[in-house]
C-alpha positions as CSV (number, residue, x, y, z in Angstrom):
1,M,159.1,87.1,-228.7
2,L,162.7,85.8,-229.1
3,T,164.6,87.5,-231.8
4,I,166.7,85.5,-234.3
5,A,170.0,86.8,-232.5
6,S,168.9,85.5,-229.0
7,L,167.9,82.1,-230.6
8,V,171.2,81.7,-232.4
9,A,172.9,82.6,-229.1
10,A,171.0,80.0,-227.3
11,L,171.8,77.2,-229.7
12,T,175.5,78.1,-229.6
13,I,175.6,77.9,-225.7
14,A,173.8,74.4,-225.8
15,G,176.1,73.0,-228.4
16,A,179.2,74.3,-226.6
17,F,177.8,72.6,-223.4
18,W,177.4,69.1,-225.1
19,V,180.8,69.5,-226.7
20,G,182.6,70.0,-223.5
21,I,180.7,67.0,-221.8
22,L,181.9,64.7,-224.8
23,A,185.6,66.0,-224.5
24,A,185.5,65.3,-220.8
25,R,184.5,61.7,-221.3
26,R,187.3,61.1,-224.0
27,L,189.8,62.5,-221.6
28,R,188.7,60.2,-218.9
29,D,188.8,57.2,-221.0
30,W,192.1,58.2,-222.2
31,G,193.5,58.6,-218.7
32,D,192.3,55.2,-217.6
33,G,194.0,53.6,-220.5
34,R,197.3,55.4,-219.6
35,R,197.2,54.1,-216.1
36,A,196.5,50.6,-217.1
37,L,199.5,50.5,-219.3
38,S,201.8,52.2,-216.7
39,D,200.7,49.6,-214.2
40,G,201.4,46.7,-216.7
41,G,197.9,45.7,-217.2
42,Q,195.6,45.5,-220.1
43,P,193.8,48.6,-221.4
44,L,190.0,48.7,-220.6
45,A,188.0,47.8,-223.6
46,L,185.5,50.3,-224.7
47,P,181.8,49.1,-224.3
48,A,180.2,48.2,-227.4
49,S,177.4,50.2,-228.8
50,G,174.4,49.6,-226.5
51,G,176.6,47.5,-224.0
52,T,176.2,47.8,-220.2
53,G,180.0,47.9,-219.5
54,P,183.4,46.9,-220.6
55,S,184.1,43.4,-221.8
56,T,185.6,40.9,-219.4
57,S,186.5,38.3,-222.0
58,P,190.3,37.3,-222.1
59,P,192.4,37.7,-225.3
60,A,191.9,35.0,-227.7
61,D,195.6,33.8,-227.4
62,A,195.3,33.5,-223.5
63,A,192.0,31.5,-223.9
64,S,193.4,29.1,-226.3
65,Q,196.5,28.5,-224.2
66,R,194.3,27.7,-221.3
67,V,192.4,25.3,-223.3
68,R,195.5,23.5,-224.6
69,A,196.7,23.2,-221.1
70,R,193.5,21.6,-219.9
71,V,193.7,19.1,-222.8
72,A,197.2,18.2,-222.0
73,Q,196.4,17.7,-218.2
74,R,193.4,15.4,-219.2
75,L,195.6,13.3,-221.5
76,Q,198.2,12.9,-218.6
77,G,195.2,11.8,-216.4
78,R,195.6,14.8,-214.0
79,L,192.0,15.9,-214.6
80,P,188.8,13.8,-214.5
81,A,187.2,13.3,-217.8
82,A,183.9,15.3,-218.2
83,V,182.1,11.9,-218.9
84,A,183.2,8.6,-217.7
85,P,184.3,6.5,-220.5
86,R,182.8,3.2,-221.3
87,A,184.6,0.3,-219.7
88,L,186.9,-1.3,-222.3
89,P,187.0,-5.0,-222.7
90,Q,190.0,-6.6,-221.0
91,S,191.1,-8.3,-224.3
92,V,191.0,-6.8,-227.7
93,E,191.1,-10.2,-229.5
94,E,188.2,-11.1,-231.8
95,P,185.2,-12.5,-229.9
96,E,184.8,-16.3,-229.9
97,L,182.3,-17.5,-232.4
98,D,179.5,-20.0,-231.4
99,V,178.3,-22.7,-233.9
100,A,175.0,-20.8,-234.3
101,D,176.8,-17.6,-235.5
102,L,178.6,-19.1,-238.4
103,R,178.3,-17.8,-241.9
104,Q,179.9,-18.2,-245.3
105,G,183.6,-17.2,-245.2
106,D,184.3,-18.1,-241.6
107,V,187.0,-20.7,-240.7
108,V,186.5,-24.0,-238.9
109,I,189.6,-25.3,-237.1
110,V,189.5,-29.0,-236.5
111,E,192.2,-30.6,-234.1
112,T,191.3,-34.1,-233.4
113,G,194.9,-35.6,-233.8
114,A,193.9,-37.5,-236.9
115,P,195.7,-36.0,-240.0
116,A,192.8,-37.3,-242.2
117,D,190.3,-35.2,-240.3
118,D,192.4,-32.1,-239.0
119,G,192.6,-28.9,-241.0
120,D,191.6,-25.4,-241.3
121,F,188.3,-25.4,-243.3
122,L,186.7,-22.6,-245.0
123,I,183.0,-22.5,-244.9
124,E,181.0,-22.5,-248.2
125,G,177.6,-22.6,-246.8
126,V,175.5,-23.1,-243.7
127,L,172.2,-25.0,-243.2
128,T,170.1,-24.5,-240.1
129,L,167.7,-27.2,-239.2
130,R,165.1,-26.6,-236.5
131,E,163.1,-29.6,-234.9
132,G,160.8,-28.3,-232.0
133,Q,163.3,-26.8,-229.5
134,I,166.4,-28.4,-231.0
135,T,168.6,-26.6,-233.5
136,T,171.2,-28.3,-235.6
137,V,173.6,-26.7,-237.8
138,V,175.1,-28.5,-241.0
139,V,178.3,-26.7,-242.0
140,A,179.5,-27.3,-245.5
141,M,183.3,-26.6,-245.7
142,A,186.4,-27.3,-247.6
143,D,190.2,-27.3,-247.1
144,A,192.0,-27.4,-250.5
145,N,190.5,-30.5,-252.2
146,R,189.0,-32.0,-249.1
147,R,185.3,-31.4,-248.4
148,R,183.6,-32.0,-245.0
149,W,180.3,-31.5,-243.3
150,L,180.2,-30.6,-239.6
151,V,176.9,-31.4,-238.1
152,A,176.7,-29.7,-234.7
153,S,174.1,-28.5,-232.1
154,P,175.0,-25.8,-229.5
155,A,173.1,-28.0,-226.9
156,L,175.4,-31.1,-227.4
157,Q,178.8,-32.0,-226.4
158,S,179.5,-34.4,-229.4
159,W,179.4,-33.4,-233.1
160,L,179.6,-35.1,-236.3
161,L,182.6,-34.6,-238.6
162,L,181.6,-36.2,-242.0
163,E,182.9,-36.7,-245.7
164,P,180.2,-36.3,-248.2
165,V,179.5,-39.6,-249.9
166,S,178.3,-39.7,-253.6
167,G,177.1,-42.8,-255.6
168,H,175.5,-44.4,-252.6
169,G,172.5,-45.7,-254.5
170,L,169.8,-44.8,-252.0
171,F,166.7,-43.3,-253.2
172,G,163.4,-42.4,-251.0
173,E,162.9,-43.7,-247.5
174,P,166.4,-45.1,-246.3
175,P,166.3,-48.6,-244.7
176,R,167.1,-49.3,-241.1
177,H,170.4,-50.9,-241.8
178,I,173.1,-49.7,-244.3
179,Q,176.1,-51.7,-245.1
180,R,179.3,-49.7,-246.2
181,G,182.6,-51.7,-246.5
182,H,183.1,-53.3,-243.1
183,H,180.7,-51.3,-241.3
184,D,177.1,-52.2,-240.5
185,Y,175.4,-49.1,-239.7
186,A,172.0,-49.3,-237.8
187,L,169.5,-46.5,-237.6
188,E,169.9,-44.7,-234.2
189,R,167.3,-41.8,-234.6
190,R,165.5,-39.9,-237.3
191,G,163.5,-36.7,-237.3
192,Q,161.7,-34.0,-239.5
193,A,163.1,-30.5,-239.4
194,S,162.4,-26.9,-241.1
195,A,165.4,-25.9,-243.2
196,A,167.0,-22.5,-243.9
197,G,170.3,-22.3,-245.8
198,V,172.8,-19.7,-246.9
199,G,175.7,-19.9,-249.3
200,M,176.9,-22.9,-251.2
201,H,175.7,-25.8,-248.9
202,G,174.5,-28.0,-251.9
203,R,171.0,-28.7,-250.7
204,P,167.8,-28.4,-252.6
205,A,165.7,-25.2,-251.9
206,L,163.1,-27.0,-249.9
207,P,161.6,-25.9,-246.7
208,R,161.7,-29.2,-244.9
209,V,164.1,-32.2,-244.6
210,A,164.1,-35.6,-243.0
211,T,167.2,-36.5,-241.2
212,Y,168.6,-39.9,-240.1
213,V,171.5,-40.8,-237.9
214,Y,173.3,-44.2,-238.0
215,R,176.0,-45.6,-235.8
216,A,178.3,-48.5,-236.6
217,S,180.7,-48.5,-233.7
218,P,181.1,-46.1,-230.6
219,D,182.2,-43.2,-232.7
220,R,181.7,-44.3,-236.5
221,M,178.6,-42.4,-237.8
222,L,176.4,-42.1,-240.9
223,W,174.3,-38.9,-241.5
224,L,171.4,-38.9,-244.1
225,E,169.0,-36.1,-245.3
226,R,166.1,-36.9,-247.4
227,W,165.0,-33.9,-249.5
228,G,161.8,-35.3,-251.1
229,D,163.2,-38.5,-252.8
230,Q,166.8,-37.4,-253.0
231,V,169.2,-38.7,-250.4
232,L,172.4,-37.0,-249.3
233,M,174.9,-39.1,-247.2
234,G,177.8,-38.0,-244.9
235,E,180.1,-40.7,-243.4
236,G,182.6,-40.1,-240.6
237,A,183.1,-39.8,-236.8
238,E,181.5,-38.4,-233.7
239,I,184.0,-36.0,-232.1
240,P,184.0,-33.8,-228.9
241,S,182.9,-30.3,-229.6
242,H,186.0,-29.1,-227.9
243,F,188.1,-30.3,-230.8
244,V,186.5,-27.7,-233.0
245,S,187.1,-23.8,-233.0
246,F,185.9,-21.0,-235.2
247,L,187.5,-17.9,-236.5
248,P,185.6,-14.9,-238.2
249,G,186.1,-14.4,-241.9
250,S,187.8,-11.3,-243.1
């Protein structure tokens, strides 16, 4: 059996052996660091606990400098973008509005050459009429104290620019001929349409309306709407649609 003295001696020898190994490893790492410094390089990083080798990540300052350099090159167009950008429109102007896109607050610009008709009109309300496959838009608009209706269809090249008429005395079904001043208006067409309105268009809240178009001369027109027994009238002219343009409201 081993005596206590021999056991202590064995433990002492084993401890000295492992201390020597650890000291040798420290001296080796210290020597590698000294060589790296003398060569002008970066000292090797000690492996993290449980790691498999020295870290190869560059210092934070160098990495950030490379990122900034690549960003600067991309801004100068010397590097292709990682993702191709979406093609930009050739014009940055507001998209052109169609009559079917109008809403309250948009602007209607009328340029016929007639001072009584021309102006920049602010839309107060829009009424959309649908009769079968035909859509007609009635735009109630104002320029200062002047009020006008624009009766337009995207499918037609001629629209009606009308001034609302009050006190006309019509009630119920309108006649086939209407005399107003020196103009004798004859019924040209009539129809029934479903109606949907937004804003202050001044029409009753009814789902359907009867419409009537009268003509007194090549371009002198009368427009009637019959809501139940109530009749609304607008008198004016037929104008080419290209005399009218639109701007979106702010």
